[in-house]
Structure formats: C-alpha cells, structure tokens
N, C-alpha and C positions, 0 to 999 in steps of 0.2 A: 464650597469647602465644607460648610456646616452640613449641607445635605448629604455629602459623601460620607462624612463621619457618622452622621445619623444612620445612613443606610448601612454602613459597615457594622455599626453597633447592633442594629436590628438583625443583620445577617448573622453575626456572631452569636447573638442570643438565640436565634433560630437553630443554629447548629448545636449549641449547648442543649437546647430543648430536645432535639432529636437524639443526641447522645444519651441524655438522661432517660428518655423513653426506651431506648435500646437496652440500657442497663436494667431498667425496671422489668422489661420483658424477660431479660436473661435471668434475673433473680427469681422471677415468678416461675420460670422454667425449672430452675434448680429446686425450688420448693415443691413443685408438682412431681418432679422426678423422685425426690426423697419420700413423697407420700405414696408413690407407686402409680401415679397417674401419668403413664408414659405418653399417651396420645396428647394429653393436655400439655405436657412438657415440650413435645415436639412442636406443637402449635405455637407456643410462646417463643421457643428458640427461632422458629421461622420468622416470627414478627421482629425479633431482635436483629436477625440477619438482614431482613428487608430494609430496616431503618439504618443499619450500619454494616454493610457487606464486608468491612475490614475488621469486624470484631472477632478476633481469634477464639476467645473463650466461648462464644455462642456456637461456633462449629464444634469445639470440643464437647460442649454440653449435648448438642444434638447427636454427634457421633457416639457419645457414651451411651445415650438412650438406645440408639440403634444396636449397639453392641450388646446391651442388656437384653434386647428383644431378639438377639441372634440374627439380625439382618446385617450381615457382615459387609456386604458390598457398599451400601450407603454409609455404614459406619466408617469403613476405610477411607472412603472419599472425603468425608467431613474431617476426619482426624488428619488426613494428609493436608487438607486446606488450612486447618488450624496451625499445623507445624510450619507450613510455607509462609503464613502471615507472621507468625511469632514463634520461632524455634525455642523460645524460653518457657513455653507452657509445658512444663515437665510432665504433667498428668496426661497430656496427649500421647506422649511416648509410652507411658505406662499402659494406657488403655489400648493403644494400637498394638502393643505387644500381646495383650489378651486376644485381640482379633487375629493376629498372626498365628497364635497357638491354636485357636479354634479352626483356622484354615490349614493347619498342619504345616506351618512354615516356621519351625523353631529357630532357624538361624536368624531370620528377620526379627523374630521376637527377642532373641538374645541381643541383637544390635540395639533395639529400642530400649531394652532394660539397661544396657550399658550406658546409654545416653541419659536415661532417667536417673540412674545412680550418680552420674557425673553432675547432674543438676541438683540432686537431692541426696547428698552423701550420708546424711544422718537419718534417713527414713528406712526403718527396718523392712518395710514391705517390698522395697526394691530388691533387697538381698534375698528375701524369702522367695520371691517369684523367680529370680534368676537362678536360685539354687535348684529348683525343679528341672530347669533346662540343662544346667551343667551336669546334673546326675544322669539325665537322659542321654547326653552326649558322652558319658563316661569320663568327664573331665574332673577327675578325683581331687587333684591338688587345688584347682580353682574352686571346686565345690566346698572343700574343707576350709579354704580361706574365707569364703562367704559365710560359712557356718560360724567361724570365729568372730567375724564382724557382727553378724546378727545377734550372737549371744551376748555381745557387749552393748548393743544399742538399746536405747530406751524403748520400752513397750508401753502403750497407753490404753489401747482398746482391748476388750476381752479376747478377740480373735488373734491379736498380736501376742498377747500373753500365751495363748494356747500354742501358737506356732513356734514361739521362742522356746517354750517348754519342750516341744518335740526335738528341737535342735540341741538344747542342753542335755536332753536324754541321750541323743546320739553321741554327744561329746563326753558322756559318762559323768555329767555334773548332777549327781543324785539330788543334792539339796536344792540346787538351782531350778531343776525342772519341776520339783514339787512346789517350791515357792511360787513359781510362775502360775501354776494351776490354782494354788491358793488365791492368788491375786485375781485370776480370771473368774473364779467362782464368787469371790467377794464382790467383784464388780457386776457380774451377771449370774445371780444364783440359779437361774433357770437354764443355764447353758449346759445341757445334759452331756454333750460330748466331753466336757471338761471332767465331769464326774467319772465317766468311763475311763478316760485316759489316766486320771489320778489313781483310780482303782487298779488299773492294769500295772502302773508303775509301782504302787505299793506292793502288789502281789510279787512282782519281779524283784523287789528289794527285800522281800521276806516279811513285810508288815501285813500279815493276813487279816487281822481284825480291822485295820484301817481300810484295806481293800474291800472287805465285805461291806463295810458301812457305805462306801462310795458306790459300789455296784448295786446295793439295795436301792439307793436313790435313783440310779440310772434305770434299773429294770422296772421300777414303778412307772416310769414315764415311757419306757421303750421296751416292751416285753417280747419283742420279736427278734432279738439279737442273740443268736446261739453262742457266739464267742463270749459274751458277757456271762451267760450261765455257766459256760465251761470254766472260765477263770474263777468265778465264785465257787464252783464245785471243787476246783483244785485247792482253793484256800481251805474249804471244809475238810478235804481229804488230808491236808497237812496237819489238821487238828484231830485226825482219826475219827471224824464225823462222817463215816462212809455212807451211812444211810441218806444224810442230807446231800452229800456229794452226788450220789447216784440219782437222787431226785432232780438235782439241777441238770445233770447230763440227760435225763429223760426229757426235760423241757427243751434242751438243745436239739435232741433227736426228733422231737415233734416238729421242730422248725426245719431242720436239715437232716433228713433220714437216710442220707447216702454217704455220710462222712465216716470212714472206717475208724478213725481215731476216737470218735465219740463212743462207738461200740466197744472198742478195745479197752478204753479207760474205764467205762462203766462195768465191763466184765471183770476188770481187776478189783473194783470196789465190791462187786458181788462176791468175789472170792474171799475178800477180807470178812465179809458178812456171812460166809459159809452158805450162801444162796447159790448152790452149784448149778441148778437147772437154769436159772437166769443167766449165770456166767457163761454156761455152755452156749446158750442161744446168742449171746453177744459176741463171743469169739467166732462163732460160725458166720455171723454177719460181717465181722471185721475182715475175715478171710474172703468172703464173697465179694466185698467191696475193695479188695486188693490193698490191705493194710501194708504200710511201707516196710514193716518188720514181720514178714509172713512167718518166719521161723519161730519167733517168740509168740506169735498168735497161736500157732499150732501147739507149742509147748503148753501155754496156759489152757488151751482147749483140752489137752490131754489131762491136765490136773483136774479140770472140771469133770471130765468123763470118769476118771479114776474114782473120785469121791462119790460119783453116782453109781458106783459098782459096775461100770462098763470097762473092765480091765483090758479086754482085747482091743476095743476101740481106742482106749487111751494109749496103748502101746503103738498102734498104727499111727496115731497123731504125733506121738513123740518121735517116731522114726521120720516123719515128715519135717520135724523141727531140726533134723540133722544133728549136728554136734551139741546144740543147745540142750537137748533132752537125753544125751548119752548116759548120764549118771542114772536117770530114772529108768532107762531101758535096761541097763545092767542090773539094777536093783529089783525091778518089778516084772520084767518081761522075759527073762531067761529061765 
C-alpha cells in the first residue's frame, strides 16, 4: 500500500512536471512570436504539443504563427484542433476568421466572428472585424448595429482608438472621432496614419489650420502620399494661398501624374493667380485624362485661352462646354 501510494505520488509529480514543461514551452513560443521569431515560436509550440497533445492553446499559438506566415492550410488545421479540444478558446475563432477571409470564405469567417463575439462581447476587435464582412455582404442594418456597439466599447490600444475613430466619423460623431485620434497619438506619437486621419477629419470639419499641422507631420514621414498633399493644398486654397496650394498639387502630380482631378484643381488655382499659360496646360491635361466634369473643364480652358488672347480657340472650347459657357459665347463669340 505504501509502495502504491509512493508510486502514485511519483507518477503524479511526473505528470505535473511534464505539464509545467509544456506550459514553459508554450510561453516561450508566445515570447518568440511577439519578438518576430516565427520559426523559433513554431519550434517551441511543437515541443509543448509533444509533451501535452491536449494543450489547446499550443495549437492556437502554432496556428496563429502559421496564419501570420500566410501558410493557411497548416494554420487552419491547428486552429481546428484547438477549437475541437477546447471551444472556449475565443482567440482561435478570431484567428480562424482571419484565415477564412484570406481564403475568400467570408461566410465561414462571419460564423467564427459571431462565435468570438459571443465569447468576448466586450472586445471591440470582434465588432470591428465583423463590420468589414457585414459591409461586404451589404448587410446594412447589421453593420450599423455593430458600428453602434463598437462606438460605445472601450478602446485601449492605438489601433483600436484609430478604428473606433473611423466608426465614430461614419456615425457623424465629430468630437468623438477627433478625441479617439487624440488618444491614439498620445499613446503612439509615431503612428503616422493617425496624423493623416486627424488631418483629413479636421479638413472636412473646416479646421484648416489644424489639418495643415497634422498633415505637415504626416508628410515629413511619408512624402509619397498624393492625397495628403491634395488635402493640404485644399486647406491652403481655402485661405486664398493659391500659390502654396498649387505647389502641393504639383507634388501630388509628381507622384500620380494621371489623375485628372489634380490637373483640374491646380488649373483653377493658376486661374486665381492669373497664370493663364499654366492653367491652360492643366485643363488640357484634365480633359485628356477624362475629367468627370468635362464640360466645366472645357469652360475653364476657354477662360484660360481667352486671357491668353486666343479668342477663337476660347469660343471653340466654350462651345464644347455646352450650356456651361453659353453666357460667354453670347458675350464674346457673336
């Protein structure tokens, strides 16, 4: 009897030792994954699984690493195993949804996110991820419901603040979306996307000086974004700083030289500056690249040509603008 108890005690201690070793390997795998050492992480998760084949979290960890590496078949296999062993590991549903989206299986991804939200009803990330799929499916009422929930849930990381800001913006919560970006930048001052987004929102809300300040920071770090130059240029144009506005549009055109709107807008700035030769060239480019309002482009081209002393050409261009240039045709072309 004593030997049996002693043996049982030794056996139980041995099991506890194995379990502890598996947990150690699992924790080491998590650490390596967070450090970016994906191969080392997989090796450690392999060791944990070998010691404890029923450790659901180790399959979740290894499956998550495979998903990060875009090796979706082994990722799916591991995440399936994790959920089979322990359906309460909510993160496995979340990560498997990511895999299903990568495999273009949005309905399965939606099912997994529904399960994740059921297990984690207060996590904003579940609603943010599900929202993308609901929008893709055109499920407007469900998407709006998730937007409302996400807008009320607590955000803690800089990325969560940024995503919640986008939602509050869509819900026309002007103050809320700016406050979220303030918190995002306060937490991560080098998060450049937040400066761009806050600058864009300030511009749309009519706060041109604040928009310029944010876009200045953003463009110092990312000087290859044409839309950022365009937005800043618009802010300067609102302040009648047409020369600076034209300069920003020139930078945008250097990056994307086929956007008709860039030429059209810069041409308008040149008109304000009475630089008619440059304006004429821009409106010709806007027309060549098929500007969405071709009639107005011809009308402005006609104004440029007229100021350059090219009356016949201006009249021809105003005629192409149809009714937009009718008054000018009646006044200058008859």
